[in-house]
VOKOL-24573 format. One record per residue (C-alpha): residue in three letters; y, x, z. Coordinates in nm, 3 decimals, decimal comma. Last residue first. Layout:
aa  v  u  w
ALA  Y  X  Z
...
END
This chain:
aa  v  u  w
UNK  0,538  0,824  -2,834
UNK  0,896  0,873  -2,713
UNK  1,024  0,526  -2,618
UNK  0,997  0,588  -2,244
UNK  1,223  0,894  -2,271
UNK  1,511  0,676  -2,396
UNK  1,468  0,433  -2,108
UNK  1,494  0,719  -1,862
UNK  1,844  0,793  -1,993
UNK  1,945  0,429  -1,941
UNK  1,811  0,422  -1,585
UNK  1,987  0,751  -1,502
UNK  2,319  0,617  -1,627
UNK  2,282  0,295  -1,433
UNK  2,192  0,493  -1,121
UNK  2,509  0,702  -1,159
UNK  2,714  0,380  -1,170
UNK  2,588  0,265  -0,831
UNK  2,427  -0,084  -0,815
UNK  2,671  -0,375  -0,804
UNK  2,548  -0,523  -1,133
UNK  2,205  -0,577  -0,982
UNK  2,332  -0,776  -0,686
UNK  2,532  -1,007  -0,912
UNK  2,239  -1,047  -1,152
UNK  2,008  -1,154  -0,873
UNK  1,685  -0,985  -0,763
UNK  1,448  -1,203  -0,566
UNK  1,298  -1,039  -0,260
UNK  0,925  -0,998  -0,232
UNK  0,639  -1,055  0,012
UNK  0,636  -1,437  -0,001
UNK  0,697  -1,419  -0,375
UNK  0,384  -1,206  -0,419
UNK  0,180  -1,451  -0,211
UNK  0,304  -1,726  -0,442
UNK  0,171  -1,535  -0,741
UNK  -0,167  -1,505  -0,569
UNK  -0,178  -1,882  -0,510
UNK  -0,086  -1,946  -0,875
UNK  -0,362  -1,706  -0,976
UNK  -0,621  -1,916  -0,794
UNK  -0,496  -2,233  -0,963
UNK  -0,505  -2,063  -1,304
UNK  -0,861  -1,951  -1,230
UNK  -0,971  -2,306  -1,150
UNK  -0,792  -2,476  -1,439
UNK  -0,972  -2,280  -1,708
UNK  -0,895  -2,034  -1,987
UNK  -0,941  -1,659  -1,956
UNK  -0,818  -1,373  -2,176
UNK  -0,971  -1,046  -2,059
UNK  -0,786  -0,721  -2,119
UNK  -0,934  -0,373  -2,150
UNK  -0,731  -0,063  -2,228
UNK  -0,751  0,266  -2,421
UNK  -0,410  0,420  -2,365
UNK  -0,157  0,554  -2,615
UNK  -0,011  0,264  -2,814
UNK  0,024  -0,060  -2,617
UNK  -0,054  0,084  -2,274
UNK  0,202  0,362  -2,323
UNK  0,454  0,115  -2,464
UNK  0,459  -0,089  -2,148
UNK  0,325  -0,421  -2,032
UNK  0,044  -0,265  -1,834
UNK  -0,315  -0,303  -1,946
UNK  -0,606  -0,278  -1,702
UNK  -0,716  -0,640  -1,703
UNK  -0,622  -1,002  -1,649
UNK  -0,486  -1,252  -1,901
UNK  -0,448  -1,615  -1,799
UNK  -0,442  -1,934  -2,004
UNK  -0,368  -2,304  -1,967
UNK  -0,144  -2,401  -1,678
UNK  0,160  -2,262  -1,865
UNK  0,087  -1,905  -1,975
UNK  -0,032  -1,672  -1,699
UNK  0,003  -1,296  -1,653
UNK  -0,196  -1,008  -1,514
UNK  -0,177  -0,645  -1,407
UNK  -0,187  -0,566  -1,033
UNK  -0,019  -0,238  -0,926
UNK  0,230  -0,378  -0,676
UNK  0,323  -0,049  -0,508
UNK  0,370  -0,127  -0,139
UNK  0,626  0,074  0,063
UNK  0,834  -0,120  -0,021
UNK  0,882  -0,491  -0,091
UNK  0,769  -0,656  -0,412
UNK  1,079  -0,710  -0,625
UNK  1,081  -1,056  -0,787
UNK  1,270  -1,103  -1,115
UNK  1,364  -1,450  -1,245
UNK  1,424  -1,443  -1,621
UNK  1,736  -1,635  -1,725
UNK  1,848  -1,438  -2,032
UNK  2,114  -1,259  -1,825
UNK  1,842  -1,156  -1,580
UNK  1,624  -1,009  -1,853
UNK  1,911  -0,815  -2,013
UNK  2,019  -0,677  -1,676
UNK  1,664  -0,587  -1,570
UNK  1,571  -0,384  -1,877
UNK  1,705  -0,049  -1,752
UNK  1,502  -0,092  -1,433
UNK  1,181  -0,031  -1,628
UNK  1,312  0,302  -1,757
UNK  1,392  0,391  -1,396
UNK  1,036  0,321  -1,284
UNK  0,886  0,495  -1,587
UNK  1,087  0,810  -1,515
UNK  1,020  0,800  -1,140
UNK  0,642  0,736  -1,141
UNK  0,542  0,601  -0,797
UNK  0,797  0,324  -0,812
UNK  0,986  0,117  -0,559
UNK  1,085  -0,250  -0,536
UNK  0,772  -0,330  -0,730
UNK  0,745  -0,579  -1,013
UNK  0,681  -0,954  -1,048
UNK  0,844  -1,124  -1,347
UNK  0,917  -1,496  -1,374
UNK  0,984  -1,713  -1,678
UNK  1,033  -2,088  -1,627
UNK  1,101  -2,203  -1,982
UNK  1,451  -2,313  -2,079
UNK  1,466  -2,178  -2,432
UNK  1,668  -1,880  -2,307
UNK  1,373  -1,783  -2,089
UNK  1,126  -1,801  -2,377
UNK  1,361  -1,609  -2,605
UNK  1,403  -1,343  -2,336
UNK  1,027  -1,293  -2,313
UNK  0,957  -1,288  -2,688
UNK  1,260  -1,068  -2,761
UNK  1,151  -0,812  -2,499
UNK  0,800  -0,824  -2,645
UNK  0,921  -0,741  -2,997
UNK  1,159  -0,471  -2,875
UNK  0,892  -0,280  -2,685
UNK  0,837  -0,363  -2,323
UNK  0,867  -0,113  -2,035
UNK  0,718  -0,294  -1,734
UNK  0,507  -0,052  -1,532
UNK  0,366  -0,243  -1,235
UNK  0,311  -0,559  -1,441
UNK  0,290  -0,913  -1,305
UNK  0,406  -1,184  -1,543
UNK  0,441  -1,562  -1,492
UNK  0,531  -1,762  -1,802
UNK  0,619  -2,131  -1,787
UNK  0,648  -2,456  -1,982
UNK  0,563  -2,444  -2,353
UNK  0,418  -2,096  -2,397
UNK  0,298  -2,014  -2,749
UNK  0,559  -1,740  -2,804
UNK  0,440  -1,553  -2,496
UNK  0,076  -1,603  -2,594
UNK  0,123  -1,447  -2,936
UNK  0,328  -1,165  -2,787
UNK  0,056  -1,076  -2,536
UNK  -0,225  -1,087  -2,792
UNK  -0,037  -0,873  -3,044
UNK  0,056  -0,625  -2,772
UNK  -0,304  -0,605  -2,654
UNK  -0,446  -0,542  -3,000
UNK  -0,202  -0,268  -3,100
UNK  -0,342  -0,217  -3,448
UNK  -0,575  0,035  -3,616
UNK  -0,807  0,065  -3,319
UNK  -0,924  0,387  -3,150
UNK  -0,564  0,431  -3,029
UNK  -0,607  0,151  -2,776
UNK  -0,722  -0,204  -2,733
UNK  -1,020  -0,408  -2,617
UNK  -0,984  -0,787  -2,581
UNK  -1,271  -0,951  -2,392
UNK  -1,273  -1,329  -2,427
UNK  -1,323  -1,596  -2,162
UNK  -1,385  -1,969  -2,131
UNK  -1,433  -2,089  -1,776
UNK  -1,641  -2,390  -1,683
UNK  -1,939  -2,257  -1,497
UNK  -2,163  -2,547  -1,391
UNK  -2,281  -2,580  -1,751
UNK  -2,419  -2,224  -1,733
UNK  -2,383  -2,039  -2,062
UNK  -2,687  -1,830  -2,142
UNK  -2,674  -1,461  -2,058
UNK  -2,679  -1,252  -2,373
UNK  -3,013  -1,086  -2,429
UNK  -3,046  -0,759  -2,247
UNK  -2,872  -0,438  -2,356
UNK  -3,099  -0,166  -2,496
UNK  -2,960  -0,178  -2,848
UNK  -2,606  -0,153  -2,721
UNK  -2,672  0,179  -2,550
UNK  -2,596  0,409  -2,844
UNK  -2,600  0,774  -2,736
UNK  -2,347  0,987  -2,927
UNK  -2,227  1,108  -2,582
UNK  -1,850  1,051  -2,545
UNK  -1,788  0,785  -2,810
UNK  -2,127  0,624  -2,745
UNK  -2,043  0,587  -2,375
UNK  -1,702  0,440  -2,463
UNK  -1,855  0,180  -2,694
UNK  -2,136  0,105  -2,448
UNK  -1,874  0,035  -2,181
UNK  -1,708  -0,205  -2,425
UNK  -2,042  -0,371  -2,491
UNK  -2,083  -0,414  -2,115
UNK  -1,751  -0,600  -2,097
UNK  -1,859  -0,826  -2,382
UNK  -2,202  -0,888  -2,230
UNK  -2,030  -0,988  -1,905
UNK  -1,848  -1,267  -2,091
UNK  -2,178  -1,454  -2,122
UNK  -2,175  -1,549  -1,752
UNK  -2,060  -1,392  -1,430
UNK  -1,722  -1,231  -1,373
UNK  -1,567  -1,064  -1,068
UNK  -1,190  -1,016  -1,098
UNK  -0,982  -0,735  -0,951
UNK  -0,619  -0,744  -0,841
UNK  -0,440  -0,449  -0,684
UNK  -0,190  -0,352  -0,415
UNK  -0,128  0,022  -0,387
UNK  -0,004  0,180  -0,064
UNK  0,290  0,418  -0,036
UNK  0,356  0,589  0,295
UNK  0,711  0,509  0,395
UNK  1,030  0,442  0,198
UNK  1,115  0,811  0,148
UNK  0,751  0,875  0,062
UNK  0,491  1,049  0,278
UNK  0,202  1,222  0,100
UNK  -0,011  1,068  -0,173
UNK  -0,392  1,068  -0,155
UNK  -0,394  0,764  -0,387
UNK  -0,268  0,557  -0,092
UNK  -0,531  0,285  -0,147
UNK  -0,835  0,511  -0,154
UNK  -0,976  0,583  -0,499
UNK  -1,190  0,404  -0,756
UNK  -0,906  0,258  -0,960
UNK  -0,793  -0,101  -0,929
UNK  -0,621  -0,294  -1,209
UNK  -0,885  -0,537  -1,327
UNK  -1,256  -0,546  -1,402
UNK  -1,580  -0,641  -1,230
UNK  -1,890  -0,747  -1,422
UNK  -2,210  -0,924  -1,322
UNK  -2,519  -0,995  -1,534
UNK  -2,563  -0,688  -1,758
UNK  -2,770  -0,540  -1,476
UNK  -2,447  -0,444  -1,294
UNK  -2,123  -0,384  -1,485
UNK  -1,825  -0,206  -1,326
UNK  -1,483  -0,186  -1,486
UNK  -1,158  0,005  -1,523
UNK  -1,005  0,108  -1,855
UNK  -0,721  0,362  -1,878
UNK  -0,887  0,595  -2,130
UNK  -0,608  0,842  -2,209
UNK  -0,410  0,968  -2,508
UNK  -0,171  1,195  -2,317
UNK  -0,362  1,512  -2,407
UNK  -0,344  1,467  -2,787
UNK  -0,697  1,565  -2,878
UNK  -0,918  1,848  -2,762
UNK  -1,278  1,934  -2,681
UNK  -1,379  2,260  -2,853
UNK  -1,512  2,408  -2,531
UNK  -1,207  2,633  -2,474
UNK  -1,001  2,331  -2,581
UNK  -1,104  2,139  -2,270
UNK  -0,915  1,809  -2,275
UNK  -1,186  1,552  -2,211
UNK  -1,139  1,204  -2,360
UNK  -1,372  1,046  -2,104
UNK  -1,567  1,280  -1,877
UNK  -1,938  1,211  -1,853
UNK  -2,191  1,101  -1,594
UNK  -2,563  1,028  -1,559
UNK  -2,620  0,966  -1,191
UNK  -2,860  1,174  -0,982
UNK  -2,676  1,112  -0,657
UNK  -2,642  1,487  -0,595
UNK  -2,487  1,532  -0,940
UNK  -2,240  1,250  -0,876
UNK  -2,151  1,402  -0,539
UNK  -2,098  1,747  -0,692
UNK  -1,864  1,598  -0,950
UNK  -1,673  1,414  -0,676
UNK  -1,632  1,732  -0,474
UNK  -1,493  1,904  -0,781
UNK  -1,224  1,635  -0,812
UNK  -1,132  1,651  -0,442
UNK  -0,756  1,611  -0,487
UNK  -0,675  1,403  -0,791
UNK  -0,540  1,571  -1,105
UNK  -0,891  1,607  -1,248
UNK  -0,929  1,231  -1,235
UNK  -0,642  1,139  -1,466
UNK  -0,711  1,420  -1,716
UNK  -1,085  1,352  -1,743
UNK  -1,095  0,973  -1,750
UNK  -1,411  0,858  -1,578
UNK  -1,752  0,747  -1,704
UNK  -2,062  0,684  -1,492
UNK  -2,416  0,576  -1,581
UNK  -2,665  0,470  -1,316
UNK  -3,021  0,381  -1,419
UNK  -3,194  0,201  -1,131
UNK  -3,511  0,365  -0,998
UNK  -3,468  0,255  -0,637
UNK  -3,333  0,603  -0,542
UNK  -3,076  0,567  -0,823
UNK  -2,953  0,242  -0,666
UNK  -2,935  0,395  -0,318
UNK  -2,719  0,678  -0,455
UNK  -2,489  0,433  -0,630
UNK  -2,452  0,239  -0,304
UNK  -2,355  0,564  -0,128
UNK  -2,094  0,623  -0,399
UNK  -1,940  0,282  -0,323
UNK  -1,963  0,346  0,052
UNK  -1,764  0,673  0,002
UNK  -1,475  0,492  -0,171
UNK  -1,260  0,427  0,137
UNK  -1,317  0,761  0,313
UNK  -1,288  0,964  -0,004
UNK  -1,479  1,040  -0,323
UNK  -1,243  1,004  -0,617
UNK  -1,240  0,830  -0,954
UNK  -0,938  0,756  -1,173
UNK  -0,952  0,574  -1,509
UNK  -1,273  0,398  -1,410
UNK  -1,605  0,325  -1,579
UNK  -1,928  0,248  -1,391
UNK  -2,241  0,105  -1,552
UNK  -2,526  0,013  -1,317
UNK  -2,868  -0,065  -1,462
UNK  -3,205  -0,225  -1,382
UNK  -3,253  -0,379  -1,038
UNK  -2,902  -0,395  -0,896
UNK  -2,853  -0,582  -0,566
UNK  -2,704  -0,279  -0,387
UNK  -2,464  -0,240  -0,680
UNK  -2,335  -0,591  -0,609
UNK  -2,276  -0,501  -0,245
UNK  -2,080  -0,188  -0,346
UNK  -1,862  -0,389  -0,586
UNK  -1,788  -0,651  -0,320
UNK  -1,708  -0,389  -0,056
UNK  -1,469  -0,207  -0,291
UNK  -1,303  -0,539  -0,381
UNK  -1,272  -0,627  -0,013
UNK  -1,098  -0,300  0,070
UNK  -0,817  -0,358  -0,180
UNK  -0,770  -0,731  -0,116
UNK  -0,673  -0,932  -0,424
UNK  -1,022  -1,033  -0,534
UNK  -1,032  -1,308  -0,797
UNK  -1,367  -1,476  -0,860
UNK  -1,461  -1,577  -1,212
UNK  -1,727  -1,806  -1,358
UNK  -1,838  -1,827  -1,719
UNK  -1,990  -2,099  -1,938
UNK  -1,773  -2,045  -2,244
UNK  -1,741  -1,759  -2,490
UNK  -1,455  -1,628  -2,703
UNK  -1,605  -1,363  -2,927
UNK  -1,535  -0,986  -2,927
UNK  -1,459  -0,811  -3,258
UNK  -1,138  -0,648  -3,128
UNK  -0,884  -0,729  -3,400
UNK  -1,047  -1,019  -3,584
UNK  -1,188  -1,174  -3,267
UNK  -0,854  -1,139  -3,088
UNK  -0,678  -1,310  -3,378
UNK  -0,944  -1,584  -3,374
UNK  -0,875  -1,644  -3,004
UNK  -0,503  -1,663  -3,085
UNK  -0,571  -1,915  -3,364
UNK  -0,779  -2,120  -3,115
UNK  -0,506  -2,131  -2,849
UNK  -0,215  -2,297  -3,028
UNK  -0,356  -2,651  -3,033
UNK  -0,391  -2,662  -2,654
UNK  -0,752  -2,745  -2,572
UNK  -0,838  -3,047  -2,361
UNK  -1,055  -2,969  -2,057
UNK  -1,429  -3,017  -2,017
UNK  -1,498  -2,908  -2,375
UNK  -1,633  -2,564  -2,293
UNK  -1,643  -2,289  -2,550
UNK  -1,889  -2,150  -2,802
UNK  -1,804  -1,852  -3,019
UNK  -2,156  -1,707  -3,005
UNK  -2,232  -1,787  -3,369
UNK  -2,229  -1,426  -3,480
UNK  -2,246  -1,204  -3,173
UNK  -2,494  -0,945  -3,301
UNK  -2,328  -0,882  -3,638
UNK  -1,972  -0,877  -3,503
UNK  -2,073  -0,644  -3,220
UNK  -2,245  -0,407  -3,464
UNK  -1,941  -0,410  -3,690
UNK  -1,713  -0,324  -3,401
UNK  -1,946  -0,048  -3,283
UNK  -1,944  0,121  -3,622
UNK  -1,565  0,090  -3,652
UNK  -1,525  0,244  -3,305
UNK  -1,754  0,529  -3,405
UNK  -1,535  0,598  -3,707
UNK  -1,232  0,618  -3,478
UNK  -1,412  0,878  -3,268
UNK  -1,505  1,077  -3,576
UNK  -1,143  1,073  -3,697
UNK  -0,997  1,221  -3,380
UNK  -0,778  0,977  -3,183
UNK  -0,453  0,861  -3,336
UNK  -0,116  0,852  -3,163
UNK  0,007  1,164  -3,343
UNK  0,337  1,302  -3,219
UNK  0,216  1,489  -2,913
UNK  0,133  1,841  -3,036
UNK  0,341  1,842  -3,356
UNK  0,617  1,644  -3,186
UNK  0,631  1,893  -2,901
UNK  0,664  2,176  -3,154
UNK  0,946  1,984  -3,324
UNK  1,130  1,932  -2,997
UNK  1,097  2,297  -2,893
UNK  1,227  2,422  -3,228
UNK  1,509  2,172  -3,271
UNK  1,621  2,112  -2,911
UNK  1,904  1,855  -2,945
UNK  1,810  1,756  -3,300
UNK  1,438  1,741  -3,218
UNK  1,493  1,531  -2,905
UNK  1,717  1,288  -3,092
UNK  1,466  1,268  -3,376
UNK  1,187  1,186  -3,132
UNK  1,393  0,914  -2,965
UNK  1,498  0,773  -3,302
UNK  1,136  0,755  -3,418
UNK  1,034  0,574  -3,098
UNK  1,320  0,325  -3,134
UNK  1,234  0,266  -3,501
UNK  0,863  0,208  -3,426
UNK  0,642  0,456  -3,611
UNK  0,443  0,434  -3,931
UNK  0,643  0,730  -4,081
UNK  0,969  0,778  -3,890
UNK  0,884  1,138  -3,784
UNK  0,776  1,286  -4,118
UNK  1,069  1,241  -4,354
UNK  1,365  1,289  -4,120
UNK  1,163  1,553  -3,936
UNK  1,127  1,760  -4,254
UNK  1,505  1,762  -4,298
UNK  1,578  1,857  -3,938
UNK  1,303  2,121  -3,927
UNK  1,436  2,272  -4,252
UNK  1,793  2,279  -4,118
UNK  1,675  2,442  -3,795
UNK  1,467  2,699  -3,985
UNK  1,755  2,780  -4,221
UNK  1,989  2,824  -3,922
UNK  1,737  3,055  -3,757
UNK  1,692  3,251  -4,079
UNK  2,069  3,285  -4,116
UNK  2,111  3,393  -3,755
UNK  1,836  3,650  -3,798
UNK  1,993  3,779  -4,121
UNK  2,338  3,793  -3,959
UNK  2,200  3,983  -3,662
UNK  2,029  4,230  -3,895
UNK  2,351  4,275  -4,095
UNK  2,551  4,332  -3,778
UNK  2,298  4,585  -3,655
UNK  2,309  4,768  -3,988
UNK  2,688  4,779  -3,970
UNK  2,683  4,921  -3,620
UNK  2,429  5,183  -3,722
UNK  2,642  5,283  -4,024
UNK  2,963  5,289  -3,819
UNK  2,795  5,510  -3,561
UNK  2,670  5,744  -3,834
UNK  3,022  5,760  -3,983
UNK  3,158  5,877  -3,647
END
């Protein structure tokens, strides 16, 4: 009997010790988190992390340790500094713009901000062609590759060989056969998730292209950083003379997705074809990413900058951003332009999850009487982001923002916005906290009446295929959807 009491007592003591240690661990995690988590982090992001840690202390803290740092490895950040200095040295005096149209007084300080943050100059003498048709952009890129004589640089977030993209890869093969150097970069995590990834690698090898994964996550080979820090850029540069960039990935328009409740989803994109001095800026960004992945510096083999053509009247500036930079270059650019607007703001962003500063800029503009319009999709391909986006609609509508929902089953994936009749920004960046802090992005700020006119026509095509959301309609949505939207909003702030 006494032996049983002794064993029982020992078990109780052991359980008490374990419980005490667990409580001590939880208290320690909570106290350490209060010091570590808020450091150099947005308040809403810090609160989201702290909430997760307090609800699931051990799991939340381990997730924070693996996903909490938004910085790329030190060597990669050092390479970015090297490239930035090289660009500054080799582009001194290139800040030349057209004088055909009067400049708004607020634009030059913003161009200087971009120069200080991303090193790229604002250059005149460019032309731009917008391509809003999915198949047409693939045909245009393939045709441009077929005219290449020296080099083809390909960089996309997602790459896949399929029925729609096969002609693009065929054009790469013909280029290599002519003696053209073909270099290819693609985001590792984004592309490996697409069906046919291995087939694409075999195709690139068969073509004879030089290719590398961007930000590879292969810890067994010593390649690791925070796995959701991704290279989201998308561009093609041919001979340093022509560049394509925008929202479109190199994959067929349904992204190999199966049936959706609203039908088979199809992505709608916007690409822009540039000629002129701006192409050197896009190519320099490719060289930056190539150097980061290979240690091979291509900038010294780039041709002399294309001279400005007086018949081309667009001014343009490449604005790189991402965790390789100290600041959030794209967010600073976007907010500066939003506050500079005098008449109207037209925004198209498939994943619209603004931080507090951008939300204030947009609602302030609308409350000041400006015509502010937002184009988003009626449906979403990423449920959490889609519902987080919806959580902002009430505040936007109450401020006077007009919201257009592009009809299902199309996913409006284009990424651009216009400020008055003065400036447009086109590129890969969404207006969400992932694009501001976690993704490497490319944006191009463009000034010129012709491109604004073309974008106005595209915006009207969006309205023609959308329904306008009203506050009354929105407030009648089911209560459970409101709750889910608000919960999703909290997850969107975790960075």
